[in-house]
C-alpha positions in Angstrom: 89.0 32.5 105.5 89.3 34.5 102.2 86.8 34.0 99.4 89.5 32.7 97.1 90.7 30.1 99.6 87.1 28.9 100.3 86.7 28.3 96.5 89.9 26.2 96.4 88.9 22.7 95.4 89.3 20.1 92.6 88.0 21.6 89.4 86.6 20.1 86.2 88.2 21.0 82.9 85.4 23.4 82.1 85.7 25.0 85.5 89.5 25.6 85.0 88.8 27.3 81.6 86.0 29.4 83.1 87.9 30.4 86.2 90.9 31.3 84.1 88.9 33.5 81.8 87.2 35.2 84.8 90.6 35.9 86.5 92.0 37.2 83.2 89.1 39.6 82.8 89.3 40.9 86.3 93.1 41.4 86.3 93.5 42.5 82.7 95.6 45.6 83.4 98.0 43.8 85.8 98.5 40.9 83.4 99.0 43.2 80.5 101.8 45.0 82.4 103.4 41.7 83.3 103.3 40.4 79.7 104.0 43.4 77.5 107.7 43.5 78.1 108.1 39.9 77.1 106.0 40.3 74.0 108.0 43.4 73.0 111.3 41.6 73.4 110.0 38.7 71.4 109.0 41.1 68.6 112.4 42.7 68.5 114.1 39.3 68.2 111.7 38.1 65.4 112.0 41.5 63.6 115.8 41.2 63.6 115.4 37.7 62.1 113.1 39.0 59.4 115.5 41.7 58.4 118.4 39.1 58.3 116.2 36.8 56.2 115.6 39.4 53.6 119.3 40.2 53.3 120.1 36.5 53.1 117.5 35.9 50.3 118.9 38.8 48.4 122.4 37.4 48.6 121.2 34.0 47.5 119.2 35.4 44.6 122.2 37.3 43.4 124.5 34.4 43.6 122.2 32.0 41.7 121.8 34.6 38.9 125.6 35.0 38.7 125.6 38.5 40.1 127.2 37.6 43.5 129.7 35.4 45.3 128.1 31.9 45.8 130.5 31.0 48.6 129.8 34.2 50.5 126.0 33.7 50.0 126.2 30.1 51.4 128.2 31.4 54.4 125.6 34.0 55.0 122.9 31.4 54.7 124.6 29.2 57.3 124.9 32.2 59.6 121.2 32.9 59.1 120.3 29.3 60.1 122.3 29.7 63.3 120.6 33.0 64.0 117.2 31.3 63.5 118.0 28.6 66.0 119.3 31.2 68.5 116.1 33.2 68.0 113.9 30.2 68.6 115.8 29.3 71.8 115.6 32.9 73.1 111.9 33.2 72.2 110.9 30.1 74.1 113.1 31.2 77.0 111.1 34.4 77.2 107.8 32.5 76.9 108.5 30.2 79.8 109.9 33.0 81.9 106.7 35.0 81.4 104.8 31.8 82.5 106.8 31.9 85.7 106.2 35.6 86.3 102.5 35.4 85.7 102.1 32.2 87.8 103.7 34.0 90.7 100.8 36.6 90.5 98.0 34.1 89.8 98.6 31.3 92.2 98.9 33.3 95.4 95.7 35.1 94.5 93.9 31.8 94.3 95.4 30.8 97.7 94.0 33.9 99.3 97.4 35.6 99.6 97.4 38.1 96.7 100.7 39.8 95.8 101.4 42.9 93.6 102.4 42.3 90.0 105.9 43.4 90.8 106.3 40.3 93.0 106.1 38.2 89.8 109.0 40.1 88.3 111.0 39.9 91.5 110.5 36.1 91.6 111.5 35.8 88.0 114.8 37.6 88.7 115.4 35.6 91.9 114.9 32.3 90.1 116.6 33.2 86.9 119.5 30.8 87.3 117.4 27.8 88.2 114.9 28.7 85.5 117.6 28.9 82.8 119.1 25.6 83.9 115.8 23.8 83.8 115.0 25.4 80.4 118.4 24.2 79.1 117.5 20.7 80.3 114.3 20.8 78.3 115.9 21.7 75.0 117.3 18.3 74.1 113.8 16.8 74.7 112.3 19.4 72.3 114.9 18.6 69.6 114.5 14.8 70.1 110.7 14.9 70.0 110.7 17.1 66.9 113.3 14.9 65.1 111.5 11.7 66.0 108.1 13.0 64.8 109.7 14.4 61.6 111.6 11.2 60.8 108.9 9.6 58.6 108.6 12.7 56.5 112.4 12.9 56.2 112.6 9.4 55.0 110.0 10.1 52.3 111.9 13.2 51.2 115.1 11.1 51.0 113.3 8.5 48.9 111.9 11.3 46.7 115.3 12.8 46.1 116.7 9.3 45.2 113.9 8.7 42.6 114.5 12.1 41.1 118.2 11.3 40.8 117.4 8.1 38.8 115.7 10.1 36.1 112.9 9.0 33.8 109.4 10.3 33.7 108.0 7.8 36.2 110.9 8.4 38.6 110.4 12.2 38.4 106.6 11.9 39.0 107.0 9.5 41.9 109.9 11.5 43.4 107.9 14.7 43.2 104.9 13.1 44.9 107.1 11.7 47.7 108.7 15.1 48.2 105.4 16.8 48.6 104.1 14.1 51.0 107.4 14.1 52.9 107.4 17.8 53.3 103.9 17.8 54.7 104.8 15.1 57.1 107.9 17.0 58.2 105.7 20.1 58.9 103.2 18.0 60.8 106.1 16.4 62.8 107.5 19.8 63.7 104.1 21.0 64.8 103.6 17.8 66.8 107.0 18.2 68.4 106.1 21.8 69.4 102.8 20.8 70.9 104.4 18.0 72.8 107.1 20.4 74.1 104.4 22.8 75.3 102.6 20.0 77.0 105.5 18.3 78.7 106.9 21.5 80.2 103.7 23.4 80.7 104.1 23.3 84.5 107.8 24.2 84.6 107.0 27.9 85.1 104.5 27.5 87.9 106.8 25.0 89.7 109.6 27.4 89.7 107.3 30.3 90.6 105.9 28.6 93.7 108.5 26.0 94.9 112.1 26.4 96.0 113.7 23.7 93.9 116.9 23.4 91.9 116.9 23.3 88.2 117.1 19.5 88.0 114.5 19.0 90.7 112.1 21.5 89.1 112.6 19.7 85.7 111.7 16.4 87.3 108.9 17.9 89.4 107.1 19.3 86.3 107.2 15.8 84.8 106.0 14.1 87.9 103.0 16.4 88.2 101.9 15.5 84.6 102.2 11.8 85.1 99.6 9.2 86.2 95.9 10.0 86.9 93.9 12.1 89.3 90.5 10.4 89.0 88.9 7.4 87.3 88.0 7.4 83.6 89.7 8.6 80.4 89.8 12.2 81.4 91.2 11.3 84.8 94.7 10.9 83.2 96.7 14.0 83.8 98.2 14.2 80.4 94.8 13.8 78.7 93.6 16.8 80.8 96.7 18.7 79.9 96.2 17.9 76.2 92.7 19.3 76.3 93.8 22.5 78.0 96.9 23.0 75.8 94.7 22.5 72.7 92.2 25.0 73.9 94.9 27.5 74.8 96.7 27.0 71.5 93.5 27.5 69.5 92.6 30.7 71.4 96.1 32.1 71.0 96.4 31.3 67.3 93.0 32.9 66.6 94.0 36.0 68.6 97.4 36.2 66.8 95.7 36.0 63.4 93.2 38.7 64.3 95.8 41.1 65.9 98.1 40.4 62.9 95.6 41.5 60.3 96.8 45.2 60.1 100.4 44.1 59.4 99.2 41.5 56.9 97.1 44.0 55.0 100.1 46.4 54.8 102.3 43.6 53.5 99.7 42.6 50.9 99.6 46.2 49.7 103.3 45.8 48.6 103.8 42.1 47.8 102.8 38.6 48.7 103.9 38.1 52.3 104.0 34.3 51.7 106.6 34.7 48.9 110.0 35.5 50.5 111.5 36.3 47.1 108.8 38.8 46.3 109.1 40.4 49.8 112.9 40.7 49.3 112.5 42.4 45.9 109.7 44.8 47.0 110.0 45.2 50.8 107.4 47.2 52.8 108.8 50.4 54.2 109.5 49.9 57.9 108.0 53.2 58.8 104.7 51.8 57.7 105.1 48.2 58.8 106.5 48.6 62.3 103.5 50.5 63.7 101.2 47.9 62.3 103.3 45.1 63.9 103.3 47.0 67.2 99.5 46.8 67.2 99.9 43.0 67.0 102.3 43.1 70.0 99.8 45.0 72.1 97.0 42.6 71.1 99.2 39.6 72.1 100.1 41.3 75.4 96.4 41.6 76.1 95.3 38.1 75.2 98.4 35.9 75.7 98.2 36.0 79.5 95.0 34.0 79.3 97.0 31.0 78.3 99.5 31.6 81.1 96.6 31.8 83.6 95.4 28.4 82.3 98.8 26.8 83.1 98.9 28.4 86.6 95.4 27.1 87.5 96.1 23.7 86.1 99.2 23.5 88.3 97.1 24.5 91.3 94.4 22.0 90.4 96.9 19.1 90.2 98.4 20.0 93.6 94.9 20.2 95.1 94.0 16.8 93.7 97.2 15.0 94.5 98.6 16.8 97.6 95.5 18.2 99.3 96.8 21.7 98.9 93.3 23.1 99.6 93.0 21.2 102.9 96.5 22.2 103.9 95.9 25.9 103.1 92.6 25.9 105.1 94.3 24.3 108.1 97.1 26.9 108.0 94.5 29.7 107.7 92.6 28.5 110.7 95.6 27.9 112.9 97.2 31.3 112.2 94.8 33.3 114.6 95.3 30.7 117.3 99.1 31.0 117.1 98.9 34.8 117.0 96.7 34.8 120.1 99.0 32.5 121.9 
C-alpha cells in the first residue's frame, strides 16, 4: 500500500489546510506549469478590457464636454458593458477549468495513483463539453444570488434618486446619504454573491475531474456533496466547513494578489491615480513599462493560486472519504489487486 493511500482518512479543517500547503510546496513546479497558461489567458482578457475602458471613458468625457457625439459615446458604453460581462464569464470559465485540471493531478496522487501533469490537461480537454455545460448551468445561480443580495442596496439607491428629484435641502441631503449607503450595500451584495458562487460550485471542478458524469449530473453532484453534515456539531455541517476553507483560500489569494500586484501599482502611481479612471485615461501609463510589471503579477499568481485549487481538491476527497468510505474502498482495491494478478 502506497504512503499516500495509507494516510487517506477523514481530516479536520486544520489538517486539510496543512496537507494542502504541504502538497503545494512539494509540487510547486508542476502546479505552476498547470496554472500559468490559465493565468496568462485571464491577464490577456482583463488587459483587453482595461484598454477598452480607457477608450470608452475618453469618448464619454469628450461627449459630456461637447467635443464628441453623445449617441456614439453611449453606444460605445453599451458595448463596453457587454464586453465586461463577456470577460467575467470567460474569466470564471478559465478559473473553474483550471480547478478541474489541477484536481486531476492532485486527487490521484492522494489515492496513491500519481499521474503526470499532462494528464490534467488531457482530462480538461476530454471533459470540455460537459464542463462547459455544467458551467453554463451555474451562471443563472450566480446572477440570481448577486441580484438578490444587492436588492436592499438597489432599493436604497432608488429611494435616494427619488429624494434628489424632489429637490429641497433636506431632500438632497437625505438622498445623498441613501445613495452612499445603497452603493455600499450593493458592493457588499456583489461580494456576497461572488463568495456564495465560489462556495456553491467549489467542487464542480473536482467532480468533473474524477467522475464520468454528464453536465447536469455533475452540476447536481457538486451540490449534493456540499449538503448535509458529516459529523456532529456546528463544524460538522459541510457548508460550514466549506465556508471556512473558502474564506481561508480567499484571504490567502487576495493577500498574494495585492503583494504580486505592487510593481504594477507603483508604476501606475508614478503617472496618475490608478483609482481614478478619468485621470488614468488622461495620463495613461506607457504599455511598454506597465505590461512587464503586470506580467510579474501573472507569474506570482501562477505560483500561489494553485494553493487554493489544491484546497478544493482535498476538500472534495475528504467529503467522499467521510460520506462514501472512499478510503476503505481504495484500500480494499489495493489489497485485492495482487491476488487477482496472481490468479
